N, C-alpha and C positions, 0 to 999 in steps of 0.2 A: 628203336633204341639201338645205338651203335655199341657193339661189344668192346669194352676197353681192353687195352693191352696190359697184361700183368707180367712184369719181369719175373723170370725164374730165378729166385734167390733162395738162400738157405732159410727156411722157415724156422728151423731149430735155433739159428743164430738170433733171429728177431725175437722169438718167444722167450729167450733166456734173459732179456732185458726187462727192467722195471717198466710199468705202464707208460709213464711220460716219455721215457727214452724210446719206447716202441713207436709212439706217435711221431716223435722227431725223426726216427728212422724212416717211417712211411712218408713223411713230408720230403725227405731228401730223395727218396726213390721216385716220387711223383711231384715234380715241380708245379707249383700253383695250388697244391693241396693245403688247405688250412684246417687246423684242428683246435678243439676246445677240450680241455681236460675237465671232466665232470663226474660226480658220483651219482649214478642212476638210482641208487638205493635211498637217496636223501630227497624228500619232497622239496626242500628249500633249494637244493642244488638243481633239481629238475626245473623249477620255476625260473631260476636265473638262466639256465641253459636255453629254455624256450624263448625267453625275452631276448636273449642275445642272438639267437637264430633268427627271430622275426626282424630284428634291427639290422643284422649284417647280411642276411641271405634273403632279400626281398623276392627273389625268383625261385625259391626252394620248390622243387617238384618231387623229390624222393626222400622218404623216411624209411630207414632200415632199423628195426628193433632186433639187435643181435647180442646185446650184453648178456653174459651168462656167468653163472657160478654153480658148481656142483659139489655138494658135500656127500661123499659116499659113506653114509652112516645109516645102517639099518635101524628101524624103529626100536628094536629090542636092545640095541647097543648105544642109543642116544644118551649122552651125559652132559651135553653142552647146555649152558643157560639159554633162555629164550632169545636174547638178542642175536645169537648166531643164526638161529632158524629164521628170525624175522628178517635179517639181512638177505638171506637166500630168497625168501618170498618177495621182498621189495625189489630185488634185482631182477628176478625172473618174471614177475607178474605186475606188481604195483607200478614199477617204474615205466615199463612200456605202455601200459594202459593210460597212465597219467600224462606222459609225454605226447602220446598220440592225441589225446583229447585237447591238449593245449596248442597243438600245431595243425589240427585238422582244418580249421577255418582258414588258416594261412595257406595251406595247400590248395584248398578249393577256390582260392581267388586267382590262381595261375591260369594263363592262356594255354599252356601245355598240360595235357592230361597228367595228373599226379599219380604217384605210385607209393603204396605203403607195403613194406615187406616185413612180415613177422616170422622169425625163426623159431620153430618148435622142436620136435624130436619124435623119433619112433616111440619114445616113452610116453608121448601124448595119447597114443592109441592102445598101447599095451603097458599096464602099470609095471614099473620096475622096482623090485623090493630093495635093491642095493643103494639107490639114491631116491628114497621115497618122496621127499619134498620136491626135488627137482622134477620127477616124473609127474607129480600132482600139479605143479605150477605149469608145466608144459601142456598138460591136458586142459587146464584152464585157459591158457593162451590160444590153444586150438579152438576152443569154444568161443572165446572172444573174437578171434579172427573170422569165424563163420558169421557171427552177429554183426561185426563191422562191415564185412562184405555185403551183407543183406541191407544194412543201414545206408550204404553208399551206392546202392544199385541204380539210383536215379541220377547219379552224377557221372562224370568222366573218370573218377578216381578208381584205379585198379588196386585190389587187395590180393596179395600173393602170400601164400604160406610155404615156407621152405621147411622140408621135413628131413633133416639129416639123420643118418645112422651115427654110430660112433665114428668120429673123425679124429685124425692124428693131430690133436692140439693138446694144450695143457689145461683144458677146461676143469678137470677134476683135481688139478694140482699134482698129478702123477707124472712120471717120466714119459717122454715121447716114445712112440713105438707101437701104439695101439690105435687101430681104427683106419678108416679110409685115407688115402693120400689126399692132402689138402688141395694141391693144385688140380688134380682130376675132379675133385668134388666142386671146387669153385668154377671150373670150366663148365661143368654140367649146370650149375645154378645160373650162370650168366647166359648160357644158351637157352635155358628155360625162360628167363626173363625176356630175352629177345623174341622168343616164340609165342609170347603173350599167354603163357600158361598161368593158371592161378593156384596150382599146387605143384611143387617141384620136389620130387623124391629122388632117392639115390641108394644104390646097393640094397641093403636089407629092407629099407622102407619102401623100395619099389617092388618088393616081392609080392607074390600072389596073395599070401595070407593077409598082410597088412593092407594091401591095396583093396582087397575085398571088403575088409572092415571099414575102410575110409569111404568107399563108394556107397556102401549100404547106409552109413551114418549120414552122408551128404544127401542121398535121395530122401531119407526120412526127414531131415531138416527142411529140405525144400518143400516137402508136402505139408509138414506141420506148421511151418512159419507162416503160411497163408491163412491159418485159422485166427491169427491174432493181428489186428491192424495196429501197427506201431508207427510213430513218426519217422520219416526218412530224411536224410540229408538231401537237399535239392527239391524235395516235394513241395515246399511252400513256394519256392521260386516258380516252379512249373504251374502250380495252381494259380498263382497271381498272374502269370502270363496268360493262362487260359481265360481267367476272369476279365482281364483287360481286353483280350481279343473279342470276347462276347460283348462287352460294353461298347466296343468300337463298332460292332455290327448292329447293335440294337438301340443305342442311345440316340434320341432325336437331335441332340446337339451335334452329332457327327454328320448329319445329313441336312444341315441347315441350308435353306435356299438363298440366304443372303450372300451376295457375291463378295461383300466386303468383310464377311465374318472369317476370322482366322480358323474357325472350327469347321468351315465348309469343305475343306479338303481332307482327304483321308490321310492318316499318319503313315 
């Protein structure tokens, strides 16, 4: 994977624009970039997006689930009606899971090994009380990413979890000035993707305490996942290929002595 060149521009200037204008700005900065405006929280919008991607991007090889929203509302202070909370859950969890499921077969048809990148958070490993739903959804995305990587292990598809700390963006709707520098963080992520890592941490999430928790949980997952046989992507294809190879070696039709038989020669 070739690391792309990212122009050093004012992130604050771009973030201050409405969503569609940000996409237009990105397209101006990167000639050839195409974008589709879509609401990841809407099942119908996700279905339209997936259909459009399959139709217009036949050689798609990379899916990055990065959409985010963070409501910094502690549980004891919550007064919003349920739809506000449902939108947060749909954006952070339902949307990425649904979109991945709709595009995974398309990704697996490519000649180039595909890549799925799920962005979680340090809050996926240590619950955060100030954005409780955000933290819970990111924990669920981490669990889903582990299961997805396991399900794709017999394919060429690589599944990467990006685990950022607080990064200087407008994720929570607050003013800029808090968190890691966006350029340095992105450079680290791209370097990790180029290095074929399947977990990319940074700053606080790369610290010994969180890394120890992650490593222990992953070792336990690897051990316990072998106890339950579940269907895997690519497994049926491999099993069918093995069956056909066995048939080719044992079937009398494959070793016919008739010189004029089209089945007398090996495949």
